[in-house]
C-alpha positions in Angstrom: 77.0 133.9 19.6 78.0 132.2 22.9 80.2 129.1 22.9 80.6 126.4 25.6 83.8 128.3 26.7 81.7 131.3 27.6 79.8 129.4 30.3 81.1 130.0 33.8 83.2 127.1 35.1 83.2 125.8 38.6 86.3 127.9 39.6 84.5 131.1 38.5 81.4 130.0 40.4 83.4 129.3 43.5 84.8 132.9 43.4 81.3 134.4 43.2 80.4 136.6 46.2 78.6 134.7 49.0 75.0 135.7 49.6 76.1 136.3 53.1 78.2 139.2 52.0 75.1 141.0 50.7 73.3 141.2 54.0 75.7 140.5 56.9 76.4 144.3 57.5 73.0 145.6 56.5 71.4 145.9 60.0 72.0 148.3 62.8 70.4 146.0 65.4 71.9 142.6 64.4 75.6 141.7 64.3 76.3 138.6 62.2 79.2 136.3 61.8 79.5 132.8 60.2 82.0 130.1 60.5 81.7 126.5 59.1 78.1 127.1 58.2 77.1 128.2 61.8 75.5 131.7 61.6 75.5 133.8 64.8 73.0 136.6 65.1 73.8 138.9 68.0 70.9 141.3 68.7 71.9 144.7 70.1 71.3 148.5 70.2 74.4 150.6 69.8 76.5 147.7 71.0 74.5 147.1 74.2 71.3 145.1 75.0 68.6 145.2 72.4 66.1 148.0 72.9 63.1 147.0 71.0 62.0 149.7 68.5 60.4 150.2 65.1 63.9 149.9 63.6 64.3 146.4 65.2 60.9 145.4 64.1 61.7 146.4 60.5 65.2 144.8 60.5 64.2 141.5 62.1 61.6 140.9 59.4 64.1 141.4 56.6 67.0 139.7 58.3 65.1 136.4 58.9 64.0 136.5 55.3 67.6 136.9 54.1 69.0 134.2 56.4 66.3 131.8 55.2 67.2 132.4 51.6 70.9 131.7 52.1 71.4 127.9 51.9 74.9 128.2 53.2 73.5 128.8 56.7 73.5 125.3 58.2 72.7 126.2 61.8 71.6 129.5 63.2 72.4 130.8 66.8 70.4 133.7 68.1 71.6 135.6 71.2 71.6 139.0 72.7 74.3 141.4 73.9 75.4 142.3 77.4 73.2 141.5 80.5 69.8 141.4 78.8 68.3 139.7 75.7 65.6 142.3 74.9 64.0 145.4 76.5 63.2 147.9 77.7 60.4 147.1 80.0 57.3 149.1 79.5 55.7 150.4 82.7 51.9 149.8 83.0 49.9 152.6 81.3 53.0 154.3 79.9 53.3 152.9 76.4 54.5 155.7 74.2 52.6 154.6 71.1 49.2 154.0 72.7 46.2 155.3 70.8 48.2 157.4 68.3 47.9 155.2 65.2 46.0 155.8 62.0 45.5 153.0 59.4 48.3 154.6 57.3 50.8 154.7 60.1 50.0 151.2 61.4 50.0 149.6 58.0 53.8 149.1 57.7 53.9 147.7 61.3 51.1 145.3 60.4 52.8 144.2 57.2 56.2 143.6 58.9 54.4 141.8 61.8 52.6 139.5 59.4 56.0 138.4 58.0 58.5 138.6 60.9 57.7 135.3 62.7 56.8 133.4 59.5 60.2 134.4 58.1 61.9 133.1 61.2 60.0 129.8 61.0 60.7 129.6 57.2 64.5 129.3 57.9 65.3 125.8 56.8 68.2 125.3 59.2 68.0 124.4 62.9 67.8 127.5 65.2 69.4 127.6 68.6 68.5 130.4 71.0 71.1 131.5 73.6 69.1 133.8 75.8 71.6 135.8 77.8 69.4 137.6 80.2 65.9 139.1 80.8 63.6 139.0 77.7 60.9 141.5 78.5 60.1 142.4 74.9 59.2 139.9 72.2 60.3 136.8 74.1 58.4 134.7 71.5 61.2 135.2 69.0 63.9 133.2 70.9 61.3 130.8 72.3 60.4 129.7 68.8 63.9 128.2 68.4 64.4 124.5 68.0 66.8 124.4 71.0 66.4 127.0 73.8 69.2 127.8 76.2 69.0 130.4 78.9 71.3 132.0 81.4 70.6 131.6 85.1 69.5 135.2 85.4 67.1 135.1 82.5 63.4 135.7 83.0 60.6 136.2 80.6 57.9 138.8 80.8 55.5 140.6 78.4 55.6 144.2 79.4 54.7 145.7 76.1 51.2 144.3 75.5 48.3 144.0 77.9 50.2 145.3 80.9 51.4 148.2 78.8 47.9 149.0 77.3 48.1 146.9 74.1 46.5 143.8 72.7 49.1 140.9 72.6 48.2 140.1 69.0 51.6 140.0 67.2 52.5 136.4 68.0 52.6 136.4 71.8 48.9 135.3 71.7 49.9 132.2 69.7 53.3 131.3 71.2 52.9 131.7 74.9 49.7 129.7 75.4 51.2 127.0 73.1 54.4 126.7 75.1 53.0 127.3 78.6 49.6 125.7 78.3 46.4 127.6 77.7 45.7 128.8 81.2 49.3 129.6 82.1 49.8 131.4 78.9 46.7 133.6 79.3 47.7 134.4 82.9 51.2 135.3 81.8 49.8 137.7 79.1 47.1 139.3 81.3 49.3 139.9 84.4 52.7 140.7 83.1 54.0 137.8 85.2 57.8 137.2 85.4 58.8 133.6 84.7 62.4 132.7 85.7 64.6 130.5 83.6 64.4 127.7 86.0 60.6 127.8 86.1 60.5 128.1 82.3 62.7 125.0 82.1 60.3 123.1 84.4 57.3 123.7 82.1 59.2 123.0 78.9 59.8 126.5 77.5 63.6 126.2 78.0 65.8 123.2 77.4 68.9 124.1 79.5 69.7 126.7 82.1 73.4 127.6 82.3 75.8 130.1 83.9 76.0 133.1 81.6 79.7 132.5 80.9 78.9 129.0 79.5 75.9 129.9 77.4 77.4 130.7 74.0 79.9 127.9 74.2 77.1 125.4 74.8 75.2 126.8 71.9 78.2 126.4 69.6 78.8 122.9 70.9 75.2 121.9 70.1 75.5 123.6 66.6 78.6 121.5 65.8 76.6 118.4 67.0 73.8 119.2 64.6 76.4 119.6 61.8 77.2 115.9 62.0 74.0 115.1 60.2 73.7 115.6 56.4 72.4 118.9 55.3 69.1 117.6 53.9 68.4 115.7 57.2 68.9 119.0 59.1 66.8 121.1 56.7 63.9 118.7 56.4 63.8 118.0 60.1 63.6 121.7 60.8 60.8 121.9 58.1 58.7 119.1 59.5 59.1 120.2 63.1 58.0 123.8 62.4 55.0 122.9 60.1 52.4 123.1 62.9 53.8 126.4 64.1 53.7 127.9 60.6 50.2 126.7 60.2 49.1 128.4 63.4 50.8 131.6 62.3 49.0 131.5 59.0 45.6 131.3 60.6 46.0 133.6 63.6 48.8 136.1 63.2 47.2 138.6 60.8 43.9 138.5 62.8 45.7 139.2 66.1 47.7 142.0 64.5 44.6 143.6 63.1 42.9 143.6 66.6 46.1 145.0 68.1 46.0 147.8 65.5 42.3 148.6 66.0 42.9 149.1 69.7 45.7 151.5 69.0 43.8 153.8 66.7 43.1 157.4 67.5 39.7 157.8 69.2 39.1 161.5 68.4 
């Protein structure tokens, strides 16, 4: 029979392992560190710029879920590694996975895709993107952040979808027209247009453009500024400001992913 003395006291609870310890080293494409509630997520491939892959697709979905579940994450900073945020660029007509899918092989991609961006938007802590160079694969991920910083040599491009022979149905079809305006966004997706950081700032996609050496320091400065507000103010502000985005994802993301998958199915 238990007694009041058997219940864990506050000292014992304080010594319990942090949730962060259960996922911080789990991923091969994300390096994480946290100090004073500020979580930094550095995306990479083997220590260099992130090369988008099925591994990254799988890990990002899970990582955003774990980060969102950990209430000790007060502010999140996302950044890349080296001279680029995400790649590699896909040359027109050369996509390696074009028309090779079956429903069975596409299903895990479809499932992860349905959860990846919603898991990001479900993080109830402000998210700052420090985009350290060209983002030519899945630029929608950093652009969904609450505060978007970019280095002077950054540009945005969608090389993997229409220009590479695929339907842009995994979130780009929602995010880019929303951020750029309907006609600009559609043009961007159809043509594989490059949009520089300065141009992106001029149309409201990016908040600040900085020399690369100042980028991460500025992100950390802004994170500390956000920490001045009470935790619930930060969490609920993030929640209310992402509600419309989450609603759009709920209605359009699965549909877009389904069409992207159909267009990739084997034809014989």
